[in-house]
C-alpha positions as CSV (number, residue, x, y, z in Angstrom):
1,M,7.0,54.4,20.9
2,N,10.0,55.9,19.1
3,L,12.8,56.8,21.5
4,K,14.8,58.7,18.8
5,K,11.7,60.9,18.1
6,L,11.3,61.6,21.8
7,L,14.9,62.5,22.3
8,C,14.8,64.8,19.3
9,T,12.0,67.0,20.8
10,V,14.7,69.3,22.2
11,V,15.4,68.3,25.8
12,A,11.8,67.8,26.4
13,L,12.8,64.4,27.6
14,T,16.2,65.2,28.9
15,I,16.1,66.6,32.3
16,A,12.6,67.6,33.1
17,A,9.0,68.5,32.9
18,S,8.6,67.7,29.3
19,S,5.6,67.3,27.0
20,F,6.5,63.8,26.0
21,A,5.0,64.8,22.6
22,A,5.1,61.4,21.0
23,T,2.9,59.9,23.6
24,S,-0.1,60.7,25.8
25,L,1.9,60.9,29.1
26,N,0.8,63.7,31.3
27,K,3.1,66.7,31.4
28,K,1.9,67.7,34.9
29,A,3.0,64.3,36.3
30,L,6.7,64.8,35.5
31,P,9.3,66.2,38.0
32,N,10.6,69.7,37.6
33,P,14.2,69.9,36.2
34,T,15.1,72.9,38.4
35,T,14.4,70.8,41.5
36,L,16.6,68.0,40.2
37,F,19.5,70.3,39.6
38,K,19.2,71.9,43.0
39,Q,19.2,68.4,44.5
40,A,22.4,67.6,42.6
41,Q,24.0,70.8,43.8
42,M,23.1,70.0,47.4
43,L,24.7,66.6,47.1
44,Q,27.8,68.2,45.7
45,A,28.1,70.2,48.9
46,G,27.3,67.2,51.1
47,N,24.0,66.3,52.8
48,P,24.7,64.8,56.3
49,T,22.0,62.4,57.5
50,T,20.4,62.6,60.9
51,G,20.6,58.9,61.7
52,K,16.8,58.6,61.7
53,Y,16.8,56.6,58.5
54,P,19.5,54.2,57.2
55,E,22.3,56.1,55.5
56,L,22.4,55.6,51.7
57,S,25.1,56.2,49.2
58,Q,24.9,59.3,47.1
59,L,23.9,57.1,44.1
60,E,21.0,55.5,46.1
61,Y,19.7,59.0,47.0
62,L,19.8,60.0,43.4
63,I,18.0,56.9,42.2
64,N,15.3,57.3,44.8
65,G,15.0,61.0,44.3
66,V,14.4,60.7,40.6
67,L,12.5,57.4,40.1
68,L,10.3,57.5,43.2
69,Q,8.5,60.5,41.7
70,Y,7.2,58.2,39.0
71,E,6.7,55.2,41.2
72,N,4.6,57.2,43.7
73,M,2.3,58.8,41.1
74,P,-0.6,56.6,42.1
75,L,-0.4,57.8,45.6
76,T,-0.7,61.5,44.6
77,Q,-3.1,61.5,41.7
78,P,-5.2,59.2,39.5
79,V,-3.0,57.6,36.9
80,P,-4.6,57.2,33.4
81,Q,-4.2,53.6,32.0
82,E,-1.8,54.8,29.3
83,N,0.5,56.1,32.0
84,E,0.6,53.0,34.1
85,I,3.5,51.6,32.1
86,L,5.6,54.6,33.3
87,V,4.8,53.7,36.9
88,T,5.6,50.0,36.6
89,T,8.7,50.6,34.5
90,A,10.1,53.2,37.0
91,T,9.4,50.8,39.8
92,A,11.4,48.1,38.1
93,L,14.2,50.5,37.1
94,R,14.6,51.7,40.7
95,A,14.8,48.1,42.0
96,G,17.4,47.2,39.4
97,L,19.5,50.3,39.9
98,L,19.4,50.0,43.7
99,N,20.7,46.4,43.3
100,Y,23.6,47.9,41.3
101,A,24.2,50.7,43.7
102,K,24.4,48.3,46.7
103,E,27.1,46.3,44.8
104,V,29.0,49.5,44.1
105,A,28.7,50.7,47.7
106,A,30.0,47.3,49.0
107,G,33.0,47.4,46.7
108,N,32.1,44.2,45.0
109,E,33.3,43.2,41.6
110,L,30.6,44.1,39.1
111,T,29.4,41.2,36.9
112,G,26.4,40.5,34.6
113,Q,23.8,43.2,34.4
114,N,25.6,45.3,37.1
115,A,28.6,45.5,34.8
116,V,26.5,46.6,31.9
117,I,24.8,49.3,34.0
118,D,28.2,50.5,35.2
119,Q,29.5,50.7,31.6
120,A,26.4,52.6,30.5
121,F,26.6,55.1,33.3
122,N,30.3,55.8,32.4
123,E,29.4,56.3,28.8
124,I,26.8,59.0,29.5
125,P,29.2,61.9,30.3
126,V,31.4,60.9,27.4
127,V,28.5,61.3,25.0
128,L,27.1,64.5,26.6
129,N,30.5,66.2,26.6
130,K,30.5,66.0,22.8
131,I,27.7,68.7,22.7
132,K,28.7,72.0,21.1
133,H,25.4,73.7,20.7
134,S,22.5,71.4,21.5
135,L,21.7,67.9,22.9
136,L,20.2,67.1,19.5
137,E,23.8,66.8,18.2
138,V,24.2,63.6,20.2
139,S,20.6,62.4,20.4
140,D,21.2,59.1,18.5
141,E,24.2,58.1,20.6
142,Y,22.6,59.2,23.8
143,S,19.4,57.3,23.1
144,A,21.4,54.2,22.4
145,V,23.2,54.3,25.7
146,L,19.9,55.1,27.5
147,Y,18.3,52.1,25.9
148,K,21.3,49.9,27.0
149,L,21.0,51.2,30.5
150,S,17.3,50.7,30.7
151,K,17.5,47.2,29.3
152,A,20.1,46.2,31.8
153,A,18.4,47.8,34.8
154,L,15.1,46.2,34.0
155,A,16.8,42.8,33.8
156,N,18.6,43.4,37.1
157,Q,15.5,43.0,39.3
158,N,12.7,40.6,40.0
159,K,10.2,43.0,41.6
160,V,8.2,43.7,38.4
161,S,7.6,41.2,35.6
162,A,9.0,42.0,32.1
163,E,5.5,42.1,30.7
164,E,4.8,45.2,32.9
165,T,7.8,47.2,31.7
166,D,8.9,48.9,28.5
167,I,12.6,49.5,27.7
168,E,12.0,52.7,25.7
169,V,9.8,54.2,28.5
170,G,12.6,53.2,30.9
171,A,15.1,55.1,28.7
172,F,12.9,58.1,28.8
173,A,12.7,58.0,32.6
174,L,16.5,57.6,32.8
175,T,17.3,60.8,31.0
176,Y,16.6,62.6,34.2
177,L,18.7,60.4,36.3
178,T,21.7,60.2,34.0
179,V,22.0,64.0,33.6
180,V,21.6,64.7,37.3
181,K,24.1,62.0,38.1
182,A,26.6,63.6,35.7
183,V,26.0,67.0,37.2
184,T,26.4,65.7,40.7
185,E,29.6,63.9,39.9
186,R,30.9,66.9,38.0
187,T,31.7,64.8,34.9
188,L,30.2,67.3,32.5
189,I,32.2,70.1,30.9
190,G,30.9,73.5,32.2
191,S,29.8,74.6,28.7
192,V,27.8,71.4,28.3
193,E,26.0,71.9,31.6
194,D,25.2,75.5,30.6
195,I,23.8,74.4,27.2
196,I,21.6,71.7,28.8
197,T,20.4,74.2,31.5
198,Q,19.6,76.8,28.8
199,E,17.6,74.3,26.7
200,I,15.6,73.3,29.8
201,Q,14.7,76.9,30.5
202,Q,13.7,77.5,26.9
203,M,11.5,74.4,27.1
204,L,9.8,75.5,30.3
205,M,9.1,78.9,28.7
206,G,7.6,77.2,25.7
207,E,10.1,78.3,23.2
């Protein structure tokens, strides 16, 4: 599986319902980008909890909102064998990132894999803000950071064995989370957010 090739299929893998052209993953199983952006906008405005469930940090809500869609696929539809790696990898990513989010929320000093995850998250908007016309301009640099983030997140948990995960599949899944996180935290230049949104719309229209 070639991550560079995946990232170069426009933003098919960036923020949403993509074709994942280089693999046999099912397009219909992927979350809708418009929904993710709306979720990000809601979080910007604040989303008070009712107290019925434990209150989570904004980051924890984002992690669950994006990755649970993959993790819960077997509960909503039959999952072809070739797609199982996405489910197990997303499960591991969520566990690893939630461990990181809890350390952040507690204000603890970040060490080990948590420090690597934090560094990668901080690099994402720096990379994306270099965009002038298309995400393709930064695809190599973006894919490298996604790979680093995926590797660190997968190593930051013990819920799923390494043999059941794939770093490149993890990087694919994390494209959604990293962009929505950047939108939510308002770390993207307005023009960059517009370009990414336009590319998503073009993808959804099949252009």
